[in-house]
matplotlib code that plots the C-alpha trace (Angstrom):
import matplotlib.pyplot as plt

x = [3.4, 0.3, 0.0, -2.3, -4.9, -5.8, -8.5, -6.4, -3.7, -6.5, -7.9, -4.4, -3.9, -7.6, -6.6, -3.3, -5.1, -7.8, -5.1, -3.3, -6.5, -7.0, -3.3, -3.4, -6.6, -5.3, -1.9, -4.4, -6.2, -9.4, -9.7, -8.6, -6.6, -9.2, -10.8, -7.6, -6.2, -8.4, -7.9, -3.9, -4.1, -5.9, -3.5, -0.6, 0.3, 1.3, 2.9, 6.0, 8.2, 10.5, 8.4, 5.6, 6.0, 4.7, 3.8, 3.7, 1.9, 3.6, 0.5, 1.4, 4.9, 5.5, 7.8, 9.1, 12.8, 11.2, 9.1, 12.2, 14.0, 11.3, 11.3, 15.0, 14.5, 12.0, 14.1, 16.9, 14.9, 12.5, 13.6, 17.0, 18.2, 16.7, 13.5, 12.5, 10.7, 8.5, 7.0, 3.7, 5.3, 5.2, 8.2, 8.1, 10.0, 10.6, 11.7, 9.3, 7.7, 4.2, 4.0, 5.8, 3.2, 1.1, 4.3, 5.4, 2.0, 2.2, 5.5, 4.4, 1.7, 3.5, 5.0, 1.5, 1.8, 0.5, -0.3, -3.9, -5.2, -1.7, -3.1, -6.5, -9.5, -9.8, -8.5, -5.0, -2.3, -3.2, 0.2, 1.2, 4.0, 7.3, 7.2, 3.8, 3.8, 6.9, 6.8, 7.8, 4.8, 2.6, -0.9, -2.8, -0.9, -2.4, -1.5, -5.0, -7.0, -4.8, -5.4, -9.2, -9.3, -7.1, -10.0, -12.5, -11.1, -10.0, -12.1, -15.0, -17.4, -18.7, -15.3, -13.7, -14.1, -13.8, -13.6, -9.6, -7.1, -7.9, -5.4, -5.9, -2.7, -2.7, -1.1, -1.5, 1.2, 1.8, 3.9, 2.9, 5.6, 3.0, 2.3, -1.2, -2.8, -1.5, -4.0, -7.1, -8.4, -5.7, -6.7, -5.4, -6.1, -6.8, -8.1, -11.0, -11.3, -12.9, -10.0, -12.0, -10.0, -11.5, -10.3, -9.8, -10.7, -9.2, -10.1, -9.2, -5.6, -3.3, -0.2, -0.5, -1.3, -3.1, -1.7, -4.1, -4.0, -6.3, -9.5, -10.9, -14.0, -14.8, -12.9, -13.6, -15.3, -15.3, -13.2, -16.1, -17.6, -14.8, -15.4, -18.9, -17.6, -15.2, -18.2, -19.9, -16.9, -16.3, -19.9, -20.4, -17.0, -17.9, -21.5, -20.3, -16.6, -15.7, -15.4, -15.1, -11.6, -9.2, -7.1, -10.1, -11.3, -9.8, -11.6, -9.4, -11.2, -14.5, -13.9, -12.2, -15.2, -18.3, -16.4, -19.4, -21.8, -19.3, -18.8, -22.6, -23.2, -20.9, -22.5, -25.8, -24.4, -22.9, -26.2, -28.3, -25.8, -26.9, -30.6, -31.6, -29.0, -29.8, -27.1, -25.7, -25.0, -23.1, -19.9, -19.7, -16.6, -17.4, -14.9, -14.2, -13.2, -10.9, -9.4, -8.9, -7.0, -5.3, -4.0, -1.8, 0.2, 1.9, 5.5, 8.1, 8.9, 11.8, 11.4, 11.1, 12.1, 16.1, 18.5, 20.2, 23.8, 26.7, 28.2, 31.9, 33.5, 36.3, 34.0, 35.1, 33.7, 31.6, 29.7, 28.6, 27.3, 25.3, 23.5, 22.7, 21.4, 19.7, 18.6, 15.7, 14.2, 11.7, 8.5, 10.3, 13.3, 16.5, 15.3, 15.9, 14.7, 17.5, 17.1, 19.0, 19.9, 19.1, 20.4, 24.2, 26.4, 25.7, 22.0, 18.8, 16.9, 14.8, 16.5, 18.0, 19.6, 18.9, 21.8, 20.9, 17.5, 19.0, 21.5, 19.0, 16.7, 19.7, 20.4, 16.7, 16.9, 19.9, 18.9, 15.0, 13.3, 12.9, 10.8, 11.7, 9.4, 9.5, 9.7, 8.0, 11.4, 12.4, 14.7, 14.2, 13.8, 14.6, 11.8, 13.5, 16.6, 18.5, 20.4, 23.1, 23.7, 23.8, 27.7, 27.3, 24.4, 26.2, 29.3, 27.5, 25.2, 28.2, 29.8, 26.3, 26.4, 23.6, 25.3, 25.6, 24.9, 22.5, 19.1, 17.2, 20.2, 20.2, 21.4, 18.8, 16.1, 13.0, 12.9, 10.4, 11.7, 11.1, 12.0, 14.1, 11.1, 8.0, 6.0, 4.5, 7.5, 8.6, 12.1, 14.4, 14.7, 17.6, 20.6, 20.0, 19.5, 22.9, 24.6, 23.4, 24.4, 28.0, 28.3, 27.4, 29.6, 31.1, 29.5, 30.8, 29.5, 26.0, 26.2, 26.9, 23.8, 21.4, 18.0, 16.7, 13.8, 15.0, 12.0, 12.0, 9.6, 9.8, 6.3, 3.5, 1.7, 3.7, 5.4, 8.5, 6.4, 8.3, 5.2, 6.1, 9.8, 11.8, 13.4, 11.3, 12.3, 9.8, 10.3, 8.3, 8.5, 9.4, 9.3, 10.5, 13.3, 13.8, 13.3, 13.2, 11.0, 12.4, 10.3, 11.3, 9.7, 7.3, 6.2, 5.2, 3.5, 6.4, 7.4, 10.4, 8.9, 5.8, 2.4, 2.0, 1.9, 3.5, 6.6, 6.6, 7.8, 11.1, 11.4, 10.9, 12.2, 15.8, 17.3, 18.6, 22.2, 21.5, 19.4, 22.0, 23.6, 20.4, 19.7, 23.6, 22.8, 19.8, 21.6, 24.3, 22.2, 20.9, 24.2, 24.9, 21.9, 21.0, 20.6, 22.5, 21.0, 18.3, 17.3, 16.8, 13.1, 13.1, 15.2, 13.2, 10.1, 11.8, 13.3, 10.9, 11.4, 13.3, 16.9, 16.6, 15.5, 18.1, 20.7, 19.4, 18.8, 22.8, 23.6, 21.7, 23.4, 21.2, 18.2, 19.6, 17.8, 14.3, 15.3]
y = [39.8, 41.3, 45.0, 47.2, 49.1, 52.7, 51.3, 49.2, 52.2, 54.4, 51.8, 51.3, 55.0, 55.4, 52.6, 54.4, 58.1, 56.1, 54.5, 58.0, 59.4, 56.6, 57.0, 60.7, 60.3, 57.5, 59.4, 62.8, 60.7, 60.8, 57.1, 54.7, 51.9, 49.3, 50.7, 51.3, 48.1, 46.0, 48.9, 48.9, 45.2, 44.8, 47.2, 45.2, 46.8, 44.8, 45.9, 43.7, 43.2, 46.1, 48.2, 48.3, 45.3, 46.0, 43.2, 44.1, 41.8, 40.2, 38.7, 35.1, 35.8, 38.1, 41.1, 43.7, 45.2, 48.5, 47.5, 45.6, 48.7, 50.8, 48.0, 48.7, 52.3, 51.7, 49.8, 52.3, 55.2, 53.7, 50.6, 49.5, 48.8, 45.5, 43.5, 39.8, 37.6, 35.1, 31.6, 33.5, 35.6, 38.8, 41.2, 42.6, 45.3, 45.2, 48.8, 51.5, 54.0, 53.7, 57.7, 57.2, 54.6, 56.7, 57.7, 54.2, 53.1, 56.0, 54.8, 51.5, 52.6, 54.6, 51.2, 49.1, 47.9, 47.7, 45.9, 45.3, 41.8, 40.7, 40.5, 40.3, 38.0, 38.1, 36.3, 36.9, 37.4, 34.5, 32.6, 30.4, 28.4, 30.5, 28.9, 29.6, 30.1, 29.0, 25.4, 22.3, 20.2, 23.0, 21.8, 25.3, 28.5, 29.6, 33.4, 34.8, 32.7, 34.1, 37.8, 36.8, 35.8, 38.4, 40.9, 39.1, 38.8, 42.3, 44.3, 41.5, 43.0, 40.1, 38.5, 41.2, 40.1, 36.2, 34.3, 33.9, 34.6, 32.6, 31.6, 30.2, 28.8, 27.7, 25.5, 24.7, 21.8, 18.2, 19.2, 21.0, 23.6, 26.2, 23.5, 23.9, 21.0, 23.2, 26.0, 26.8, 26.1, 24.6, 25.1, 22.3, 23.2, 20.4, 19.1, 16.7, 14.2, 16.5, 18.9, 21.5, 23.5, 23.1, 23.2, 20.2, 21.9, 21.1, 22.7, 22.5, 22.5, 24.6, 24.2, 25.9, 23.9, 21.3, 20.4, 18.8, 18.4, 19.7, 17.3, 17.0, 18.6, 18.6, 17.0, 19.6, 22.8, 24.4, 27.4, 29.6, 28.8, 29.2, 32.3, 31.4, 27.6, 30.1, 31.9, 29.2, 27.6, 31.1, 31.7, 28.2, 28.7, 32.6, 30.9, 28.5, 29.2, 29.4, 32.8, 31.9, 30.9, 31.8, 28.7, 26.7, 29.4, 28.2, 26.3, 23.1, 22.8, 23.4, 20.6, 18.3, 18.5, 18.3, 16.4, 15.3, 17.9, 20.7, 19.6, 19.0, 22.5, 23.9, 22.1, 23.5, 26.7, 27.0, 25.9, 28.0, 31.1, 30.4, 29.7, 32.5, 35.3, 38.5, 38.2, 35.2, 34.3, 37.3, 35.7, 33.4, 34.3, 35.5, 34.4, 38.0, 39.0, 36.0, 37.0, 40.7, 39.5, 37.1, 39.5, 41.1, 37.9, 37.8, 36.3, 39.4, 41.1, 39.5, 36.1, 33.4, 29.9, 29.5, 26.6, 25.3, 26.4, 24.8, 26.1, 26.8, 23.6, 25.1, 26.6, 26.6, 23.7, 25.8, 26.9, 23.0, 22.9, 26.0, 24.7, 21.6, 23.1, 26.5, 26.3, 24.5, 23.8, 26.4, 25.7, 28.1, 26.2, 28.0, 29.4, 28.6, 29.8, 30.6, 31.2, 33.7, 32.1, 34.5, 31.7, 32.7, 33.0, 36.3, 36.7, 35.4, 33.2, 35.2, 38.6, 41.1, 44.3, 47.5, 46.9, 43.3, 44.2, 46.9, 44.0, 41.5, 44.1, 44.5, 41.2, 40.9, 43.8, 42.3, 38.9, 38.5, 41.0, 43.2, 40.3, 38.2, 35.8, 35.4, 31.7, 29.6, 28.7, 32.4, 32.8, 34.9, 33.4, 35.0, 33.4, 34.5, 33.6, 32.8, 29.6, 31.3, 33.6, 31.7, 31.7, 35.2, 35.1, 33.0, 35.1, 38.6, 36.5, 35.3, 38.9, 40.3, 37.1, 35.1, 32.3, 29.9, 26.5, 25.4, 25.2, 22.6, 21.6, 21.9, 25.4, 26.4, 26.2, 28.3, 30.2, 32.7, 35.9, 34.1, 36.0, 38.5, 40.5, 38.5, 39.4, 36.1, 33.7, 31.6, 31.2, 32.7, 31.2, 33.3, 32.2, 28.4, 29.1, 31.0, 28.3, 25.7, 27.4, 28.2, 24.4, 23.2, 25.4, 22.6, 22.0, 18.7, 17.8, 19.2, 17.3, 14.2, 14.9, 16.0, 17.4, 18.0, 20.6, 22.2, 24.4, 26.5, 28.3, 30.3, 29.2, 27.3, 29.5, 28.0, 30.7, 28.7, 25.6, 23.4, 20.7, 20.4, 20.1, 17.0, 18.3, 20.7, 22.6, 24.3, 27.2, 26.7, 28.0, 26.7, 29.2, 32.0, 30.0, 29.0, 25.3, 23.6, 20.4, 18.6, 16.6, 14.5, 13.3, 15.9, 17.0, 19.8, 17.6, 18.2, 15.1, 14.7, 14.8, 12.8, 13.6, 16.3, 15.3, 17.0, 15.5, 13.6, 14.8, 12.7, 13.3, 15.8, 19.3, 20.5, 23.3, 26.3, 24.8, 21.5, 21.8, 22.4, 19.4, 17.3, 18.6, 17.3, 14.0, 13.5, 14.0, 11.9, 9.2, 9.7, 9.1, 6.2, 4.3, 5.4, 2.9, 3.7, 6.4, 6.9, 10.5, 11.7, 12.0, 8.1, 7.1, 8.9, 7.3, 3.7, 3.9, 6.0, 7.9, 5.4, 5.8, 9.4, 9.9, 7.7, 10.1, 13.3, 12.1, 11.2, 15.0, 16.3, 18.2, 20.3, 18.2, 14.4, 13.7, 14.8, 12.7]
z = [-33.4, -32.6, -33.9, -31.7, -33.2, -32.4, -30.2, -28.4, -27.7, -26.5, -24.1, -22.7, -22.4, -20.9, -18.1, -17.5, -16.9, -14.9, -12.5, -12.4, -10.8, -8.4, -7.4, -6.7, -4.8, -2.7, -1.9, -1.1, 1.3, -0.7, -1.7, 1.4, 1.1, 1.3, -1.5, -3.5, -2.9, -5.4, -8.1, -7.6, -7.8, -11.1, -12.5, -11.1, -7.8, -5.1, -1.8, -1.2, 1.9, 1.1, -1.6, -4.0, -6.9, -10.2, -12.8, -16.4, -18.4, -21.8, -23.4, -24.6, -24.3, -27.4, -27.0, -29.5, -28.9, -28.5, -25.7, -24.1, -24.4, -22.5, -19.9, -19.6, -19.1, -16.3, -14.7, -14.8, -14.0, -11.7, -10.1, -8.9, -12.6, -13.1, -13.6, -13.5, -16.0, -14.6, -15.5, -16.8, -19.3, -16.9, -16.1, -12.5, -10.8, -7.0, -6.1, -7.7, -5.3, -5.3, -5.7, -9.5, -10.2, -12.5, -14.4, -15.1, -16.6, -18.8, -19.9, -20.5, -22.5, -24.8, -25.7, -25.8, -22.5, -18.9, -16.0, -16.1, -14.6, -13.8, -10.2, -8.3, -8.1, -12.2, -15.2, -15.5, -18.1, -21.1, -21.6, -24.3, -26.0, -26.5, -29.8, -30.8, -34.5, -35.4, -33.9, -35.8, -34.2, -34.4, -35.2, -34.9, -34.4, -30.6, -30.9, -32.6, -30.3, -27.3, -28.4, -28.7, -25.4, -23.8, -25.5, -24.4, -20.7, -20.1, -17.8, -18.5, -16.1, -15.2, -14.1, -12.4, -8.5, -9.0, -5.6, -6.5, -9.5, -12.6, -15.0, -19.1, -20.8, -24.7, -26.7, -30.2, -30.5, -30.1, -27.0, -24.2, -23.5, -21.5, -18.5, -19.5, -17.1, -14.3, -14.8, -14.0, -17.6, -20.3, -24.1, -26.2, -30.0, -32.2, -35.5, -35.8, -38.4, -40.7, -40.4, -38.2, -35.6, -32.0, -28.2, -25.9, -22.7, -19.5, -16.3, -12.6, -12.5, -10.1, -7.6, -4.3, -1.2, -3.0, -6.3, -8.9, -12.5, -14.7, -15.7, -19.4, -19.4, -23.3, -26.1, -28.7, -28.7, -32.1, -32.0, -32.9, -29.6, -27.0, -25.5, -24.8, -23.0, -21.4, -20.2, -19.1, -17.0, -15.3, -14.7, -12.9, -11.0, -9.9, -8.7, -6.7, -5.8, -2.0, -0.9, 2.8, 2.8, 0.1, 0.5, -0.9, -3.4, -6.5, -9.4, -8.8, -5.2, -6.6, -9.3, -7.1, -5.1, -7.5, -10.4, -12.9, -11.0, -12.2, -15.7, -16.1, -14.9, -16.8, -20.0, -19.1, -18.8, -22.4, -23.7, -21.8, -22.8, -26.5, -25.7, -23.6, -22.8, -24.5, -27.3, -25.9, -29.4, -30.1, -28.5, -31.2, -33.1, -36.5, -39.2, -40.0, -36.5, -36.4, -39.6, -38.3, -35.6, -37.1, -39.7, -36.9, -36.7, -39.8, -40.7, -40.9, -43.9, -45.3, -43.8, -46.5, -46.7, -47.2, -48.0, -45.2, -44.9, -43.8, -40.5, -39.7, -39.3, -37.6, -34.9, -31.4, -29.2, -27.6, -30.3, -31.2, -27.2, -27.9, -31.1, -29.5, -26.3, -27.0, -30.8, -31.8, -35.1, -37.2, -39.0, -42.1, -43.8, -43.1, -39.5, -36.1, -32.9, -30.2, -26.6, -25.0, -21.2, -18.4, -15.7, -14.7, -11.9, -9.6, -10.9, -9.9, -12.4, -14.5, -13.8, -16.5, -15.7, -17.8, -19.7, -20.4, -21.6, -24.0, -25.3, -25.5, -27.6, -29.8, -30.6, -31.8, -34.0, -35.5, -35.7, -35.1, -36.9, -33.6, -31.7, -28.7, -26.3, -22.7, -21.8, -19.5, -17.8, -17.4, -20.5, -23.5, -27.0, -30.5, -32.9, -36.5, -36.9, -40.2, -40.0, -41.9, -38.8, -36.2, -35.7, -35.4, -33.1, -30.9, -30.9, -30.0, -27.2, -25.9, -25.7, -24.4, -21.7, -23.0, -24.5, -21.4, -23.1, -20.2, -21.3, -19.9, -17.5, -13.9, -13.8, -16.2, -13.0, -12.2, -9.5, -7.8, -5.8, -2.5, 0.8, -0.4, -1.7, -1.3, 1.7, 1.3, 1.2, 4.0, 2.9, 0.5, -3.1, -4.9, -2.4, -2.8, -6.7, -6.5, -4.2, -6.8, -9.6, -8.4, -7.5, -11.2, -13.5, -15.1, -18.6, -18.8, -15.8, -16.4, -19.8, -18.0, -15.6, -18.4, -18.6, -15.0, -14.5, -11.1, -9.4, -6.5, -4.6, -1.8, -0.4, -1.0, -3.5, -5.8, -7.9, -8.8, -10.0, -7.3, -7.9, -11.5, -11.0, -11.4, -8.1, -6.5, -3.5, -1.4, 1.2, 4.4, 7.9, 11.3, 14.0, 12.2, 10.6, 6.8, 5.9, 2.9, 1.6, -1.1, -3.6, -6.8, -10.0, -10.7, -14.1, -16.2, -19.2, -21.5, -23.8, -21.9, -18.4, -19.3, -18.0, -15.8, -12.0, -8.6, -7.2, -4.0, -0.8, 0.0, 3.8, 6.8, 6.0, 5.7, 7.4, 5.2, 5.6, 4.4, 1.3, -1.3, 0.0, 0.0, -3.8, -4.6, -2.8, -4.9, -8.1, -6.9, -6.5, -9.5, -11.2, -9.6, -10.2, -13.5, -16.4, -19.3, -21.3, -18.7, -17.8, -14.1, -14.4, -15.5, -12.9, -10.2, -11.4, -11.8, -8.1, -5.7, -3.3, -1.0, -2.2, -3.0, 0.9, 2.1, 0.1, 1.3, 4.9, 5.1, 4.6, 7.4, 10.1, 12.4, 11.6, 12.0, 14.8, 13.2, 10.4]

ax = plt.figure().add_subplot(projection="3d")
ax.plot(x, y, z, "-o")
ax.set_aspect("equal")
plt.show()
């Protein structure tokens, strides 16, 4: 993973010191709340329903065991002993008092971490494929490019106050495991016929009130020019994006409204930067600079191709299930990548206590050269596991509570913190996630149901990515009461799910006491109507909305008349 330089460390620690000064002036009344708000937001500090929330960046998902232990320490000493891993490869704390915020930022800086630009109307944390650098289907390792993008976008003076937040996701593999087409900019690393590396660029994706899939704006931007091209994209958005209505301020609205005019403006701006900007061509990435950054992404010492070994023939059945669901292939022979499931009864999806973080760090040190990844699906991944050590890892992960063989199953759901914590939420996500997790604990039943992406959002901001779920649940407010909208057949763009697309609403909203039954009715309908070997997403697309709506409507109680 990327090794911070002395400059990187000085930069992060200077930012922490700057935040301390801003916070102390705010607490003394010398810096008003309105003036302090954008400053705290661009350091990752929100004011939530009950307490401040801090969002910590995990750039492109790479995390060292020493960093995870520091996150665990912060959870114990400053929060209520847990953190929440998000779909965009961040970690959130929900209970840190703001007057302790500067102390926490100093602790993060000690291990090369921060909350810079994890909030605010700026370019957010750059996200990528959790299998970056190790995937068998990888065309180009995206991590050096992600790091160049991180350095370019951090405190970019022109883009500190955009019309709205701006999110970039990058993949270098055949399969899109980063949901790139759901982002403001999605970047696909490709090679042309001459073998040259470049980017296929998509713009204008996003969820929220208006779910839109990103549009292809350029099929091949040479990698050396990607910063210039992104500069052009964000400049045009900054110039013409709406600032009079926050709900229409995202780049997706501008792209949808302007279409080809937006594309033409970006390409004209791109040429203008190179031709007329003072030092415009300085943003062309020199080979030496790329090599400098790429040199920080080295295979850990001791990792080398190894022969495959026979796994224990008399291993328990649970081990075989775990191999099938939690373990994937690796580009280095004799190695595997292994997911540690953060989905378990009695705990919100993506949550981990301080002790659980320490245990995961121990597993990383013992089995993965001290490295972990945060996945889009709110789990942790060990990227450097010897195939010969899989059984020992399974035993250790099982003892630590991370070995549930449910990756990709119904209980491996995505969910935001919802109304239990978020001031924006209309309804709670965690109780529904808990109820469905408890209903579907039988592994044989989960195996029979097969792969399903269940995504739950507490409000239209879509932090739970409900639009892209095979089954999506959206919390809505009706006269102060919690209600839930149900969708089917959404896709994040993965191979399993097919092209990225928003799910279709299957009818009027459900009351809080009905929504779990409605989800179960949808699943039961699939089991009854599926063809042999047919997965849920394929059945849903083949049948369409009507049979799922009829089944869900049949379990209504308090909303029976409305349906």
